[in-house]
N, C-alpha and C positions, 0 to 999 in steps of 0.2 A: 504493500500500500504506500503510494507516494503521499507525503504529508507536507502541506504548505502552512507555515505558521506566520500569522500576522501580528507584529509587535509594534510598540512605540515606547520610547524612553520615558514618556510622561503621559499623564492622563489628559484627555480633552483634545487629542490630535485628530480624532475622527476614525480611529482604528476599527472600532466595531461597525461603524457605518460602511467602511470599505470592505470589511470582512463579510458583511451581509450581502453587499453587492456582488462580491466574488462567488458567494454561495448560490445566488440567483443565476448569475451568468453561466456558471459551470454545471448548474443543476446537480449540485453535489449530493451524493447519496449518503455521505457520512461527514459530519462536522461536529465540532465541540467548542464549548465556551470554557476556557481554562482560567478565567478571571473569577476564581471561586470566592474572593472577598466581596465582589460586587458584580455578579453575573447579570448581563442585560441583553445578550444576543437573542434570547427568547422573545423579547419585546418586539423585535423587528421581524424575526422569522416566526410569525405567529403559528402556534402548534394547534392542531385540530383535536388532539386527544390529551388525556391526563398522563403525566409521566409515571413511570415505575420508580418508586422511591425506596432507597436503602440507607439505613443508618451507617455512617462511617465512624469507625472507632480508631482514634489516633493514639496518642500517648495516654497511659492510665493516670488516674488520680489516687492519691493516698487517702485512706480512711482510718480513723483511730477508734478502736473499740473502747468505750468508756469503762466497761466492766473489767477489761484486762489491764487497762492503763494504770501504772503505778506512780505516775506523775514525777518521773525522774528528770524530765525536761530535756533529755538528750535529743529527742526528735527536733524540738524547737531550736536548740542551740546549734544543731548541725545542718539546718535547712538554709542553704545559701540564697533561697528565693523568698525568705521571710513569709512563707505561706502558712505557717503554723502559729496559732495564737492561743492564749489562755483566756477562757471566758470568765465572767463574773462568778459562775458557780465552780470555778477551778477545773472545768473540763477543757481538754485540749481539742481544738477544732482546726480543720484544714480548709483554707480558702481554695476552692477548685479552680478559680481563675488565675491564681498565682502559682499553683502547684504545677511543676513540669514533669512529674512522674519519674523522677530520676531514681527513686528507690533507696536513697540514703537513710531516710527516716526508718524505713522497714529494716534496714541492715543493722542500725545501731540500737533498735528497741530491744531491751533485755527480756521484755514480757510478751513478745510476739503480739503486741496490741495493734500494730500497724500492718495493713494489707494494701496492696495495689489493686484497684478495681478498674475494669474497662470503663472508658468514658466516651460518650458520643461527641465527636469533634465536628461533625458536619453531616450533610445529607447529599447523597448521590442521586441524580435524577437522569432518567433515560426515556427519551421520546423515540419510539420505534414503530414503524409500520412497514408495509411491503415496498414502499418507495424510498424511505430514507431513515437514517439513524442520527439522532442528535443527543449528545452526551454533555451533561453539565453538572454542577454541584453548588451548594451553598455552604460556606464555612460557618460554623457556629461562632457567635460573637465571643471574643475573648480567647478563642482557640489559636494555637500556634503551629498547626500542622498543614499549612497551605500547600507546601511543596509535595507532601505525600498525597494529599487529596487530589492535586492536579494529575499526579501519576495515575491515580485510580480512574480519573475521568478519561484519560487517554486510553487506558487499558480497557475500560468498559466499551468505548467506541470501537476499538479494534476487534474486540471479542465478538461484539454484536454484528459488526459489518465485515465479517471475515472474507467475503468474496468481493469486496469493493476495492477498486484500484487507486482511488484518489480521495483524499480527505482535506478539509480546511479547518484550521484551528485558530480560534480567536484567543490570543494570550492576554495577559494582564500587563498594565503599565509598570515601568521601573525595571530593576535588574535583580530583584530579590528571589527568594526560594521558588515561588510559583513560576517565575519566568525561566529560571534555570531548569526546573522540572519540565516546562513546556518545550524548551529547546532540545532536550535530550531525545535523540532518535528521529528528529524530523529531517526532511530532505532539503528544505529551503526556508529561509526567514525573509519575509518582506517587512522592512522597517518603514512605518509611516511617520515621516518627519514633519515638524512644524517650523516655519520660518521665524522663530523668535530666539532670543538669546538662550533662554532655558531649554527651548526645544532643540537647539543645536548641541548644547552640552549633553543633554540626556540622550540624544541620538548617538553621539560618539560613544557614550557608555554602553548602550545596548549593542552597538556594533562590536565593541571590544569584547563584550561578554559572549556574543555568538561566535566570535573568532576563536575563543578558547576551546570551543567544541569542534572546530573545523567545519562548521556548517556554512554552506553557500548562502550569502546574504546579498539582498538587493534593496534598493531604496526608492521610495516615491515621496513627493512633497504634497501635503494637503494644505489648502488655503494659501497657496503659494503667492497670490497677489496681495496678501495683507502686508508683505514686506519683501519687495523684489530684491533688495540688496542681500538680505539673509538667504533668500532662495538661491541666489547666485553663489553665495558662500558654501551652501550645502552641495550644490552641483560640483563646485571646484574641489570640495573635500572628497566627494565620491570619485572624481577623476584621479585625484592624487593617490587615493587608497585603492584604485582599480576596482571599485565597486560598481556593478551594473546599475545604471540609473533608469528607472522604469517610467518616469514622467511626472508631470505637474497636474494637480487638481485644483481648480479655483474655489475660492470662498463662494458659497451659493446658498442664499436664504431658502431656496426651494428644497434643499436637503432637509431642513428642519420640518418643513411642511410634509414632506414624504414620510419621515419617521413618525411624526404625530398621527399620520393616517395609517400607520403600521405597513409602510411600504419601504422598499429599498430605493436608492437614488437611481437605479437603472429601471425601475418600474414606471418612471415618469420621464417626460421629455425635459431635460434640464442640462445645464452646462457641466455640472459636476458629474452627472451620470455619463455623459458622452466622454469626458476625460477618463473616468474610471474604466470604461470599456477598453480604451487604448492601453491603459496600464495593465489591465487584466490580460489582454492578448499578448503583450510583450512578456509578462511574467510567466504565463503558461508555456509560451514557446521556449523560454529559458529553462523552466522546470523539467520539461519533457524532452529536451534535446539529448541526443545520445552522445556520450563522450567518445572521443576518438583515441585509439591507442591501445 
């Protein structure tokens, strides 16, 4: 399965808008939203059925049995995350949002009063029918297992769409754990850049991150006409780094109207939609070209 991952160094570049357009243009039979902290691809790619939901268990949480606890205080003293406190009734309590499930408290407890219990860290969701497979997830507030959950989202998509040759993945912004998990194993990364100072800086960071995986990376610029000077700087950067440049997409108020009507920008006649079609064609040609040698 060929996998195209669409990323941006920062939020608000229009990454998901472009991902949804690519899904529509390719008539993708498999796609995923790996922005598990704030998934929203499903809002544009309106689904006709309810998803199959599965609890995702990440790192466990510690629990202290008040009957067995001898109040030696070793658990609290050795917790580097300060997740254990003493209540007014002198009972020891674990804050599940602060606990990292490291198991030190369980190891130092002389009374075997501490146990590690599985904790739900998020919810996997799968929309599947005879035409397409859409995998996504929602991380539980306060959980820190986003990278592992992203891996499960991709695994769920590939398992369900085993005979599908091509998949599109909408990644999360930034360069953190969910992005690293998204990049692993994909065939190409399309970076959606924004012509702003922060946009250029974050674009360079995500390109450097993808380079560490040896993943083929290409770049396009969204809302290019909001700052022509910075757009030209991005193009020069790509030329200098020998990164294939896929094209420019203009700022387009019609894009907002399309999304509000649960449409992609290629579902309507607009400037951004026409530009995305050109970017799509160039990207697909590069993705599926056969290497020589």
